[in-house]
C-alpha positions as semicolon CSV with decimal commas, in nm:
position;residue;x (nm);y (nm);z (nm)
1;X;0,949;-2,633;2,711
2;X;0,821;-2,310;2,858
3;X;0,447;-2,283;2,897
4;X;0,229;-1,995;2,779
5;X;0,490;-1,827;2,556
6;X;0,316;-1,886;2,222
7;X;0,022;-1,676;2,102
8;X;-0,316;-1,844;2,129
9;X;-0,506;-1,630;1,878
10;X;-0,417;-1,818;1,558
11;X;-0,685;-1,792;1,291
12;X;-0,717;-1,824;0,914
13;X;-0,595;-1,510;0,736
14;X;-0,588;-1,424;0,364
15;X;-0,260;-1,284;0,231
16;X;-0,284;-1,096;-0,102
17;X;0,016;-1,026;-0,324
18;X;-0,058;-0,679;-0,462
19;X;0,179;-0,715;-0,760
20;X;-0,010;-1,008;-0,917
21;X;-0,336;-1,030;-0,716
22;X;-0,257;-1,382;-0,589
23;X;-0,439;-1,472;-0,265
24;X;-0,344;-1,753;-0,028
25;X;-0,489;-1,849;0,308
26;X;-0,292;-1,966;0,608
27;X;-0,302;-1,943;0,985
28;X;-0,159;-1,629;1,141
29;X;-0,182;-1,396;1,440
30;X;-0,133;-1,083;1,226
31;X;-0,383;-0,805;1,295
32;X;-0,585;-0,652;1,011
33;X;-0,869;-0,403;0,975
34;X;-0,953;-0,511;0,618
35;X;-1,136;-0,827;0,510
36;X;-1,172;-1,022;0,186
37;X;-1,419;-1,285;0,073
38;X;-1,266;-1,601;-0,075
39;X;-1,488;-1,890;-0,184
40;X;-1,782;-1,747;0,011
41;X;-1,587;-1,714;0,338
42;X;-1,471;-1,383;0,485
43;X;-1,111;-1,360;0,611
44;X;-0,893;-1,083;0,756
45;X;-0,673;-0,943;0,477
46;X;-0,297;-0,882;0,491
47;X;-0,154;-0,708;0,183
48;X;0,195;-0,806;0,062
49;X;0,422;-0,629;-0,185
50;X;0,589;-0,953;-0,289
51;X;0,530;-1,324;-0,224
52;X;0,639;-1,662;-0,350
53;X;0,431;-1,615;-0,668
54;X;0,605;-1,290;-0,766
55;X;0,955;-1,309;-0,614
56;X;1,228;-1,349;-0,881
57;X;1,399;-1,627;-0,684
58;X;1,091;-1,850;-0,708
59;X;0,965;-1,742;-1,052
60;X;1,301;-1,728;-1,229
61;X;1,197;-1,398;-1,390
62;X;1,325;-1,051;-1,318
63;X;1,042;-0,806;-1,277
64;X;1,075;-0,433;-1,227
65;X;0,827;-0,299;-0,973
66;X;0,824;0,080;-0,968
67;X;0,638;0,191;-0,658
68;X;0,579;0,564;-0,614
69;X;0,780;0,656;-0,925
70;X;1,121;0,595;-0,768
71;X;1,287;0,538;-1,105
72;X;1,149;0,864;-1,247
73;X;1,264;1,054;-0,937
74;X;1,613;0,908;-0,976
75;X;1,631;0,994;-1,345
76;X;1,512;1,351;-1,288
77;X;1,755;1,402;-1,002
78;X;2,059;1,295;-1,205
79;X;1,947;1,430;-1,545
80;X;2,170;1,737;-1,502
81;X;2,482;1,515;-1,495
82;X;2,419;1,363;-1,839
83;X;2,647;1,475;-2,121
């Protein structure tokens, strides 16, 4: 094995699923400027759009997430083609 190729700055980081507010803590080297307090401890915060607690493959449910009004933009754009 090659030496000194893996990062050495692993630390506990909180990942937050923004679609359902689920927070889980794991080791990571990801950089973050935000922090969150979980069970009295402060952790760097990484925000996720989707995780294992909200992904349809793991939940078995289809969920429509409309970020920034994409569906409304699509409907308005193609409204003129409706009969």
